[in-house]
GUTI-567470 format. One line per 10 residues: number of its first residue (from 0); their letters; for each residue x, y, z of C-alpha. Coordinates in pm, 1 decimal. Layout:
<pts>
NUM) a) X:Y:Z ~ ...
</pts>
This chain:
<pts>
0) xxxxxxxxxx) 2005.3:-68.1:1876.9 ~ 1688.9:174.8:1955.8 ~ 1610.2:-32.9:2285.1 ~ 1970.8:-39.7:2377.0 ~ 1966.6:360.5:2353.6 ~ 1649.4:385.9:2524.7 ~ 1787.9:201.5:2845.9 ~ 2127.1:411.5:2837.4 ~ 1903.7:761.7:2848.2 ~ 1760.2:649.7:3182.7
10) xxxxxxxxxx) 1897.0:850.4:3467.9 ~ 1894.7:578.6:3760.0 ~ 1930.9:841.3:3989.6 ~ 1647.5:1065.9:3894.0 ~ 1433.6:891.2:3630.2 ~ 1257.4:1102.5:3397.0 ~ 883.5:952.4:3465.8 ~ 718.9:1190.1:3254.3 ~ 808.9:934.3:2994.8 ~ 546.7:669.6:2992.8
20) xxxxxxxxxx) 755.2:410.3:2923.0 ~ 1032.6:484.6:3153.3 ~ 734.6:523.6:3440.6 ~ 613.2:173.6:3348.3 ~ 977.5:37.0:3388.5 ~ 1008.4:221.2:3718.3 ~ 652.6:52.4:3849.8 ~ 822.0:-260.7:3779.3 ~ 1127.7:-193.0:3963.9 ~ 929.3:-68.1:4263.3
30) xxxxxxxxxx) 787.3:-451.7:4281.4 ~ 1114.4:-600.7:4286.5 ~ 1311.3:-324.8:4520.8 ~ 1105.6:-191.7:4808.1 ~ 1381.5:42.0:4876.6 ~ 1304.6:273.7:4610.0 ~ 1133.9:615.4:4668.7 ~ 773.7:627.2:4560.5 ~ 687.9:769.8:4235.8 ~ 529.0:1095.5:4390.6
40) xxxxxxxxxx) 878.2:1171.6:4571.1 ~ 1055.8:1162.9:4235.9 ~ 1164.3:1503.8:4111.2 ~ 1036.5:1500.0:3732.9 ~ 1166.5:1706.8:3459.0 ~ 963.4:1941.9:3247.8 ~ 673.0:1724.7:3088.4 ~ 749.2:1893.3:2706.6 ~ 1083.7:1703.7:2705.6 ~ 1151.0:1486.1:2435.3
50) xxxxxxxxxx) 1051.0:1124.2:2484.1 ~ 1278.5:874.3:2307.4 ~ 1110.2:586.4:2155.2 ~ 1199.5:259.2:2293.5 ~ 1260.7:117.0:1918.9 ~ 1391.5:405.0:1749.1 ~ 1042.4:475.1:1576.5 ~ 1057.5:124.0:1419.2 ~ 696.5:-7.1:1341.7 ~ 574.2:-317.6:1246.0
60) xxxxxxxxxx) 387.8:-414.4:896.6 ~ -7.4:-408.7:903.5 ~ -9.2:-781.3:752.0 ~ -344.4:-745.7:618.5 ~ -277.4:-372.1:422.4 ~ 30.3:-554.0:258.0 ~ -174.5:-803.6:100.7 ~ -467.0:-536.7:22.8 ~ -548.2:-612.2:-358.6 ~ -651.2:-249.6:-394.8
70) xxxxxxxxxx) -330.6:-119.3:-287.8 ~ -150.3:-350.7:-530.5 ~ -350.9:-243.1:-833.1 ~ -318.6:137.0:-716.9 ~ 62.4:92.0:-702.2 ~ 92.4:-86.1:-1038.6 ~ -127.8:206.3:-1188.5 ~ 73.5:497.9:-1025.4 ~ 385.2:316.1:-1161.6 ~ 219.5:279.7:-1521.4
80) xxxxxxxxxx) 157.2:679.5:-1498.2 ~ 499.6:761.8:-1401.0 ~ 650.3:576.7:-1677.2 ~ 388.9:756.3:-1905.5 ~ 525.7:1070.5:-1771.5 ~ 866.1:980.4:-1841.2 ~ 760.8:891.0:-2195.5 ~ 636.0:1247.9:-2275.2 ~ 954.8:1367.5:-2179.5 ~ 1131.6:1156.7:-2448.4
90) xxxxxxxxxx) 879.2:1285.6:-2713.7 ~ 1033.6:1652.1:-2689.4 ~ 1369.9:1495.7:-2806.2 ~ 1472.4:1413.5:-3144.5 ~ 1432.5:1026.0:-3204.1 ~ 1774.7:939.7:-3236.7 ~ 1831.0:1074.2:-2889.0 ~ 1562.6:898.5:-2701.3 ~ 1641.9:633.5:-2430.2 ~ 1587.8:277.2:-2597.1
100) xxxxxxxxxx) 1354.8:151.4:-2336.1 ~ 1135.7:424.8:-2448.3 ~ 1152.0:324.2:-2813.0 ~ 1061.2:-38.1:-2750.1 ~ 839.3:-5.1:-2430.5 ~ 517.3:164.3:-2523.5 ~ 349.4:358.4:-2234.3 ~ 41.5:208.7:-2130.6 ~ -155.3:527.9:-2034.4 ~ -58.1:686.7:-2380.9
110) xxxxxxxxxx) -151.4:602.4:-2753.3 ~ -106.2:832.1:-3062.5 ~ -424.0:982.3:-3180.1 ~ -248.2:948.3:-3521.3 ~ -27.8:695.0:-3646.4 ~ 181.2:976.3:-3853.8 ~ 212.6:1232.1:-3551.6 ~ 305.1:1253.1:-3209.8 ~ 156.1:1583.3:-3165.1 ~ -170.8:1472.8:-3032.6
120) xxxxxxxxxx) -212.8:1177.3:-2776.3 ~ -494.6:943.0:-2646.8 ~ -456.0:978.2:-2255.0 ~ -599.9:624.9:-2059.1 ~ -652.7:524.3:-1728.4 ~ -549.8:180.4:-1686.3 ~ -649.9:-7.9:-1380.2 ~ -544.0:-352.1:-1348.0 ~ -496.7:-407.4:-1700.9 ~ -798.5:-289.7:-1800.5
130) xxxxxxxxxx) -855.0:55.9:-1981.8 ~ -1141.7:254.1:-1822.0 ~ -1149.5:606.6:-1958.4 ~ -965.9:752.5:-2258.6 ~ -938.4:1123.3:-2338.6 ~ -855.0:1159.0:-2702.5 ~ -692.5:1431.7:-2901.3 ~ -496.9:1583.5:-2628.8 ~ -213.0:1813.6:-2739.2 ~ 147.7:1728.4:-2646.1
140) xxxxxxxxxx) 169.2:2033.0:-2461.1 ~ -153.3:1981.0:-2219.2 ~ -104.1:1599.2:-2191.4 ~ 141.1:1621.7:-1879.4 ~ -109.1:1842.5:-1674.7 ~ -369.4:1563.2:-1777.0 ~ -163.8:1269.4:-1664.4 ~ -53.2:1464.6:-1340.5 ~ -433.2:1507.2:-1236.2 ~ -485.9:1123.7:-1324.4
150) xxxxxxxxxx) -184.3:1053.7:-1086.3 ~ -360.9:1274.3:-816.9 ~ -696.9:1119.1:-845.2 ~ -512.2:770.8:-795.6 ~ -308.4:870.0:-528.7 ~ -613.1:987.3:-327.6 ~ -787.0:648.9:-365.1 ~ -805.3:529.7:15.0 ~ -700.8:179.1:-7.2 ~ -840.2:91.9:335.4
160) xxxxxxxxxx) -1168.9:267.7:304.5 ~ -1262.1:331.6:-62.9 ~ -1519.8:530.1:-155.7 ~ -1748.5:299.0:-295.0 ~ -2036.0:579.5:-324.7 ~ -1823.8:718.4:-615.1 ~ -1916.7:534.8:-955.1 ~ -1553.7:538.7:-1081.7 ~ -1367.4:428.7:-767.2 ~ -1673.6:154.3:-741.1
170) xxxxxxxxxx) -1579.2:44.5:-1091.2 ~ -1214.0:3.8:-1022.7 ~ -1316.1:-183.9:-704.9 ~ -1512.9:-436.1:-869.2 ~ -1217.7:-486.1:-1163.4 ~ -990.9:-551.0:-893.1 ~ -1188.6:-795.1:-697.5 ~ -1249.1:-988.0:-1018.0 ~ -877.8:-964.0:-1131.3 ~ -750.9:-1125.6:-788.9
180) xxxxxxxxxx) -1036.0:-1392.4:-810.7 ~ -871.7:-1732.3:-718.7 ~ -953.2:-1918.7:-1059.1 ~ -624.2:-2008.0:-1178.5 ~ -568.2:-2309.5:-1372.6 ~ -812.5:-2590.7:-1494.0 ~ -659.4:-2808.8:-1206.8 ~ -713.9:-2583.2:-930.8 ~ -858.3:-2753.1:-615.5 ~ -1214.6:-2671.0:-591.4
190) xxxxxxxxxx) -1171.8:-2549.0:-222.5 ~ -974.3:-2241.7:-341.4 ~ -1250.8:-2119.3:-580.4 ~ -1502.4:-1855.8:-435.2 ~ -1801.0:-1966.2:-235.0 ~ -2005.5:-1843.2:-529.6 ~ -1846.0:-2098.8:-754.0 ~ -1863.3:-2410.0:-484.4 ~ -1517.0:-2333.4:-306.2 ~ -1436.3:-2167.6:37.2
200) xxxxxxxxxx) -1253.2:-1848.8:-42.1 ~ -1433.8:-1535.2:-5.6 ~ -1380.7:-1161.5:-80.0 ~ -1307.5:-977.2:247.4 ~ -1451.3:-591.2:255.9 ~ -1273.8:-532.2:539.5 ~ -898.8:-607.5:389.7 ~ -996.4:-575.3:25.2 ~ -865.9:-914.0:-76.8 ~ -968.7:-1282.4:-127.4
210) xxxxxxxxxx) -889.0:-1497.0:158.7 ~ -806.1:-1849.0:80.1 ~ -722.0:-2144.2:237.1 ~ -442.2:-2384.2:199.9 ~ -338.5:-2725.4:184.3 ~ -102.1:-2872.2:453.4 ~ 173.7:-3058.0:295.4 ~ 223.9:-3287.0:587.6 ~ -125.9:-3407.3:639.0 ~ -239.1:-3309.6:294.3
220) xxxxxxxxx) -536.2:-3190.3:415.6 ~ -699.1:-2870.8:342.1 ~ -716.5:-2574.9:601.1 ~ -1013.5:-2348.7:526.3 ~ -946.5:-2008.8:554.7 ~ -1023.6:-1795.3:858.3 ~ -1355.5:-1629.1:875.8 ~ -1399.2:-1227.0:875.5 ~ -1048.1:-1123.8:809.6
</pts>
């Protein structure tokens, strides 16, 4: 639909050659129709005119970012913090008025310091199912500030170029690397294991994921992973 709208807005009498995509189209038309006026004779409009995107701003997915294991663990960590913030809201209500899901599903980032009190909390940085840092005896009134700060720290992690000089980020990175290692099941084919364990899979520092091969169902042959992904 965006492409259709783009073609409709082209003025065939005085095409706006300030638009880079219309200019490219006109160049091709010049090759096919010799009677068209040359580009320099076209009365162009103001250069600051809005340029309509031929595909309505739709962009493709960077397939390597999609499989970025750091991003996967980051998204899960943020969901855990979001749930924990909602859990805090429930603590301010009488127990009989709390949402059932918060009574049955505990928050991963929160533990009560004392089993008989909800006024003091232990707040936890959880990454890929691993408890990394715990801050103990946080008053309920200050817990939201601490969790909001934790959320910002996680959001600021650059999943494409993580700062591995930062000790904590490097620790999270190594946990992700270990957590996603292709070592599932005792019957897994040897080729799927990491190179360090005699297989062909490798960790990519470029796309931050494990790159593995696959078995072709028709030929029943193993296709090794592409290098340097």
